[in-house]
C-alpha positions as CSV (number, residue, x, y, z in Angstrom):
1,M,-31.5,10.4,-32.6
2,Q,-30.6,7.3,-30.6
3,N,-27.3,5.9,-31.4
4,E,-28.0,2.6,-33.0
5,M,-24.7,1.0,-31.9
6,Y,-25.9,0.9,-28.2
7,A,-28.8,-1.5,-27.1
8,V,-31.4,0.1,-24.7
9,P,-31.1,-1.3,-21.3
10,Q,-34.1,-2.8,-19.6
11,F,-33.7,-2.4,-16.0
12,K,-35.6,-5.1,-13.6
13,E,-35.5,-5.9,-10.1
14,G,-33.5,-8.9,-8.7
15,I,-30.4,-10.7,-9.7
16,N,-32.0,-11.3,-13.3
17,A,-31.5,-7.7,-14.3
18,A,-30.5,-6.9,-17.7
19,V,-27.1,-5.1,-17.7
20,F,-26.1,-2.5,-20.2
21,S,-22.4,-2.5,-21.2
22,P,-20.6,0.5,-22.5
23,Q,-19.4,-1.8,-25.5
24,G,-23.1,-2.3,-26.3
25,A,-23.6,-5.8,-24.8
26,I,-26.5,-6.6,-22.6
27,I,-25.9,-9.6,-20.0
28,E,-29.5,-10.6,-19.6
29,D,-29.3,-12.7,-16.3
30,S,-27.0,-14.5,-13.9
31,T,-27.0,-17.7,-15.9
32,V,-24.3,-16.5,-18.2
33,P,-21.0,-18.4,-18.1
34,L,-18.2,-16.8,-16.0
35,V,-16.1,-16.3,-19.0
36,T,-18.9,-14.2,-20.6
37,F,-19.2,-12.0,-17.6
38,V,-15.5,-11.5,-17.3
39,E,-15.1,-10.5,-21.1
40,K,-18.3,-8.4,-21.4
41,R,-18.2,-6.6,-18.0
42,F,-15.4,-7.4,-15.5
43,I,-12.5,-6.5,-18.0
44,P,-13.9,-3.5,-19.7
45,D,-15.6,-2.0,-16.6
46,H,-13.2,-3.0,-13.9
47,V,-9.8,-4.1,-15.1
48,E,-9.5,-1.4,-17.9
49,L,-9.7,1.3,-15.2
50,K,-6.6,0.0,-13.4
51,T,-3.2,1.2,-14.0
52,P,-0.9,-0.6,-16.4
53,A,0.6,-2.6,-13.6
54,G,-2.8,-3.4,-12.3
55,R,-4.2,-4.7,-15.7
56,V,-0.9,-6.8,-16.0
57,H,-1.7,-8.2,-12.6
58,Y,-5.4,-9.2,-13.6
59,H,-4.2,-10.5,-16.8
60,A,-1.7,-12.9,-14.9
61,M,-4.1,-14.1,-12.1
62,L,-7.1,-14.6,-14.5
63,K,-5.1,-17.3,-16.1
64,H,-5.4,-19.5,-13.1
65,I,-9.2,-19.0,-13.1
66,L,-10.0,-19.2,-16.7
67,S,-8.0,-21.0,-19.5
68,P,-4.8,-19.2,-20.2
69,D,-5.5,-19.0,-24.0
70,V,-8.9,-17.6,-23.5
71,V,-7.5,-14.9,-21.2
72,D,-4.9,-14.0,-23.8
73,R,-7.7,-13.6,-26.3
74,L,-9.9,-11.5,-23.9
75,F,-7.0,-9.1,-23.2
76,A,-5.9,-8.8,-26.8
77,P,-7.9,-5.6,-27.5
78,Y,-6.3,-3.7,-24.6
79,A,-3.1,-2.0,-25.3
80,G,-0.1,-2.6,-23.1
81,I,-1.0,-6.2,-22.2
82,A,1.6,-8.7,-23.5
83,K,0.9,-12.5,-23.7
84,T,2.7,-14.7,-21.2
85,R,3.8,-18.2,-21.7
86,L,1.6,-19.9,-19.2
87,K,-0.1,-23.0,-20.8
88,A,-3.3,-24.7,-19.7
89,V,-2.7,-27.3,-17.0
90,T,-4.3,-30.8,-17.3
91,D,-7.1,-31.3,-14.7
92,W,-6.9,-27.7,-13.5
93,P,-10.4,-26.7,-12.5
94,Y,-10.9,-23.7,-14.8
95,L,-14.2,-21.7,-14.4
96,D,-14.8,-20.7,-18.0
97,N,-18.2,-22.4,-18.3
98,I,-19.3,-22.2,-14.7
99,R,-22.6,-20.2,-14.7
100,L,-22.2,-17.0,-12.7
101,C,-25.2,-17.9,-10.6
102,D,-23.7,-21.3,-9.8
103,L,-20.3,-20.1,-8.7
104,N,-19.8,-21.5,-5.0
105,S,-17.2,-22.2,-2.5
106,D,-16.3,-25.5,-3.8
107,H,-15.2,-23.9,-7.1
108,V,-13.1,-21.6,-5.3
109,R,-11.6,-24.4,-2.8
110,R,-10.8,-26.5,-5.8
111,L,-8.8,-23.7,-7.3
112,T,-6.8,-22.8,-4.3
113,S,-6.2,-26.4,-3.6
114,S,-4.9,-27.1,-7.1
115,A,-2.6,-24.0,-6.8
116,F,-1.1,-25.2,-3.5
117,T,-0.8,-28.8,-5.1
118,H,1.3,-27.2,-8.0
119,G,3.5,-25.5,-5.6
120,Y,2.2,-22.0,-5.9
121,S,3.3,-19.7,-2.9
122,P,0.5,-18.7,-0.4
123,Q,0.9,-15.1,-1.7
124,T,-0.1,-16.2,-5.2
125,V,-2.9,-18.4,-4.0
126,K,-4.2,-15.3,-2.1
127,H,-3.9,-13.1,-5.3
128,I,-6.0,-15.7,-7.2
129,R,-8.6,-15.8,-4.4
130,N,-8.9,-12.1,-4.3
131,V,-9.4,-11.8,-8.1
132,I,-12.4,-14.2,-7.8
133,S,-13.7,-12.0,-5.0
134,A,-13.2,-9.0,-7.2
135,I,-15.3,-10.7,-9.9
136,I,-18.1,-11.7,-7.5
137,S,-18.1,-8.1,-6.0
138,H,-18.5,-6.5,-9.5
139,A,-21.3,-9.0,-10.4
140,R,-23.0,-8.2,-7.0
141,R,-22.9,-4.4,-8.0
142,E,-24.5,-5.2,-11.2
143,G,-27.2,-7.1,-9.6
144,L,-26.2,-10.4,-11.0
145,F,-25.0,-12.3,-7.9
146,G,-27.1,-12.8,-4.8
147,G,-26.6,-14.6,-1.6
148,A,-23.3,-15.1,0.6
149,S,-20.0,-14.8,-1.2
150,P,-18.4,-18.2,-1.8
151,I,-15.1,-16.5,-0.9
152,T,-15.9,-16.3,2.9
153,A,-16.1,-20.1,3.2
154,V,-12.6,-20.6,1.9
155,K,-10.0,-20.0,4.4
156,L,-6.4,-19.8,3.4
157,P,-3.5,-20.8,5.8
158,P,-1.7,-17.8,7.4
159,L,1.2,-16.4,5.3
160,V,4.4,-17.5,7.0
161,H,7.1,-15.0,6.4
162,K,10.4,-16.7,6.1
163,K,13.5,-15.2,7.6
164,P,15.3,-13.3,4.7
165,H,18.6,-14.6,3.5
166,D,21.3,-12.1,3.6
167,L,24.6,-12.4,1.5
168,T,28.0,-11.9,2.9
169,I,30.8,-10.2,1.1
170,I,32.4,-13.5,0.3
171,Q,29.2,-14.9,-1.0
172,A,28.6,-11.8,-3.2
173,K,32.1,-12.1,-4.7
174,T,31.7,-15.8,-5.5
175,I,28.2,-15.3,-7.1
176,L,29.8,-12.5,-9.4
177,R,32.6,-14.8,-10.4
178,V,30.2,-17.6,-11.6
179,L,27.6,-15.4,-13.2
180,K,27.9,-14.5,-16.9
181,Y,26.7,-11.5,-19.0
182,P,24.0,-10.0,-18.5
183,E,23.2,-11.5,-15.1
184,R,26.7,-10.7,-13.8
185,E,26.4,-6.9,-14.7
186,I,22.7,-6.8,-13.5
187,A,23.6,-8.4,-10.2
188,L,26.6,-5.8,-9.8
189,V,24.5,-2.8,-10.4
190,S,21.8,-4.2,-8.0
191,M,24.3,-4.8,-5.2
192,T,26.0,-1.5,-5.5
193,T,23.1,0.8,-6.0
194,G,20.0,-1.1,-4.5
195,M,18.1,-0.8,-7.8
196,S,15.5,-3.6,-8.6
197,I,15.9,-5.9,-11.6
198,S,12.9,-4.3,-13.3
199,E,14.5,-0.8,-12.9
200,I,17.8,-2.1,-14.1
201,C,16.3,-3.8,-17.2
202,G,14.4,-0.4,-18.0
203,L,17.5,1.7,-17.7
204,R,18.7,3.6,-20.9
205,W,22.2,4.9,-21.2
206,K,21.2,8.6,-21.3
207,H,19.7,8.1,-17.8
208,I,23.3,7.4,-16.4
209,N,25.7,10.3,-16.0
210,L,29.1,8.8,-16.5
211,T,30.8,12.3,-17.0
212,G,32.4,14.7,-14.4
213,A,29.8,17.3,-15.0
214,S,26.0,17.7,-14.6
215,I,24.0,16.8,-17.7
216,R,20.3,17.6,-18.6
217,V,18.1,14.7,-20.1
218,D,14.6,15.3,-21.1
219,G,14.3,18.3,-18.7
220,D,16.0,16.4,-15.7
221,L,19.3,17.6,-14.4
222,I,21.5,14.6,-13.6
223,P,24.5,15.1,-11.4
224,P,27.8,13.6,-12.1
225,G,28.1,10.0,-11.3
226,N,24.3,9.4,-10.8
227,I,21.5,7.6,-12.2
228,I,17.9,8.8,-12.6
229,V,15.4,6.1,-12.0
230,E,12.3,6.8,-14.0
231,K,11.7,3.7,-16.1
232,Q,11.2,-0.1,-15.4
233,S,10.6,-3.3,-17.4
234,R,7.5,-5.2,-17.2
235,S,5.9,-8.0,-19.2
236,A,4.0,-5.2,-21.0
237,G,7.3,-3.5,-21.9
238,V,9.5,-0.6,-20.6
239,M,7.2,1.9,-18.7
240,D,7.4,4.7,-16.2
241,V,8.0,3.9,-12.5
242,N,5.3,5.5,-10.1
243,I,6.1,9.0,-9.6
244,G,7.0,8.5,-6.0
245,R,9.9,6.0,-7.1
246,V,11.5,8.5,-9.5
247,R,14.9,9.2,-7.7
248,M,18.6,9.8,-8.2
249,V,21.0,7.0,-7.4
250,V,24.7,7.5,-6.7
251,V,26.9,5.3,-8.7
252,P,30.1,4.1,-7.1
253,D,33.3,5.1,-9.0
254,P,34.3,1.3,-9.6
255,L,30.9,0.8,-11.1
256,I,31.1,3.7,-13.3
257,R,34.3,2.3,-14.6
258,T,32.6,-1.1,-15.3
259,L,29.8,0.8,-17.1
260,V,32.2,2.6,-19.3
261,R,33.9,-0.4,-20.4
262,L,30.6,-2.2,-20.9
263,K,29.4,0.7,-23.2
264,R,32.8,0.7,-25.0
265,S,32.7,-3.1,-25.6
266,R,29.2,-3.2,-26.9
267,R,29.8,-0.1,-29.2
268,I,26.9,1.8,-27.9
269,A,26.4,5.1,-29.8
270,D,22.7,5.8,-29.3
271,P,21.9,7.1,-25.7
272,D,18.3,5.8,-26.0
273,C,19.7,2.2,-26.1
274,L,18.8,-0.1,-22.9
275,V,21.9,-0.6,-20.8
276,M,21.1,-4.3,-20.2
277,T,20.1,-6.5,-23.3
278,T,20.5,-9.9,-24.4
279,E,23.6,-10.9,-26.4
280,E,21.5,-10.1,-29.6
281,G,20.7,-6.8,-28.3
282,D,16.9,-7.5,-27.3
283,P,15.3,-6.0,-24.3
284,I,15.3,-8.3,-21.2
285,E,12.3,-9.5,-19.5
286,P,13.2,-10.0,-15.8
287,A,10.8,-12.8,-15.0
288,N,12.0,-14.8,-18.0
289,A,15.3,-17.0,-18.4
290,L,17.3,-14.6,-16.2
291,M,15.5,-16.1,-13.1
292,L,16.1,-19.5,-14.4
293,R,19.7,-19.1,-14.8
294,L,20.1,-17.3,-11.3
295,K,18.3,-20.2,-9.7
296,R,20.6,-22.7,-11.4
297,V,23.7,-20.6,-10.0
298,G,22.1,-20.7,-6.7
299,R,21.8,-24.4,-6.6
300,E,25.4,-24.8,-7.8
301,L,26.6,-22.7,-4.9
302,K,24.3,-24.4,-2.4
303,M,22.3,-21.1,-2.2
304,P,18.9,-22.4,-3.4
305,W,17.3,-19.1,-1.9
306,L,19.2,-16.9,-4.4
307,S,16.9,-14.5,-6.1
308,W,17.1,-10.9,-7.4
309,Q,15.5,-9.6,-4.3
310,V,18.3,-11.0,-2.2
311,L,20.8,-9.3,-4.5
312,K,19.0,-6.1,-4.3
313,R,18.8,-6.3,-0.6
314,A,22.5,-7.1,-0.5
315,H,23.2,-3.4,-1.1
316,D,22.2,-2.7,2.6
317,T,23.5,-5.8,4.0
318,L,26.9,-5.6,2.5
319,L,27.2,-1.9,3.6
320,L,26.3,-3.0,7.2
321,E,28.9,-5.6,7.1
322,L,31.4,-3.2,6.0
323,R,30.5,-0.7,8.7
324,L,30.8,-3.4,11.2
325,Q,34.2,-4.3,10.1
326,L,35.2,-0.7,10.1
327,D,33.8,-0.3,13.8
328,D,35.8,-3.3,14.9
329,D,39.0,-1.9,13.2
330,L,38.4,1.4,14.9
331,V,37.9,-0.1,18.3
332,L,41.0,-2.3,17.8
333,S,43.0,0.9,17.0
334,A,41.9,2.6,20.2
335,R,43.2,0.0,22.3
């Protein structure tokens, strides 16, 4: 007996073919609003097949194409997708009610122009454009979009890669003196281990071996004075890192002493507790207030380019500076 929950698809030729959705919805033709196609076909048949990080990416980028509150509603049924705080922007050329068949290069051009006008980076604008392209490609596969892609007529300026800023040892010490908990501790861990802020904010005490002997945690053997990196914090919560990024990180002795003091001062007894939390003990979202406070410190210290990526990269640049100083000392000693 046919399952009555599903409609029977009526396949026709041309771009007005009826499309059968696994969720039981049929999209009759290409005159549906873009928001309907995204909800009924693009999210369940394309986005839902992505990794958790991929779904988070589409959720964020679609908020620049459709109204943010609408996108939050569309993603509500999908586990692991957290709401973000992006609000609708007045006069932003959202495409909710644009018919799929009417989508053209002018719509794409207005979106990208608005993004540039509001100060979005070229990389973010490129991501927005790529998501529109993915929607069109999916509609084309379903026989609901014909003709040339409106994406090809919209050219973006080439990405200009700025020369990265590298911290000196003096600058690093100054930053640490100005920062407060938890930014100070996160910066210290990042600069001494090379871990990213998302990895640090997803780190639990049980993943750090502060003892003098090897320990076994969840089947993994952690040598003394090491961290096992296997979690990261994202907007959807704490999740596993990609299998290729699971690794052991050596913890310098001074950092071990700092972490021991931190654990003692915060009276941590549960090894499953996160190492870095707010003063109230809540998980930290790396992209939230932490970035705002770090930027404020950067402005105060005349380092407007200061970012968590700069602090992470400092692990290598500071070691290089120390090696150069050592080389100079050795050369002078040989004279």
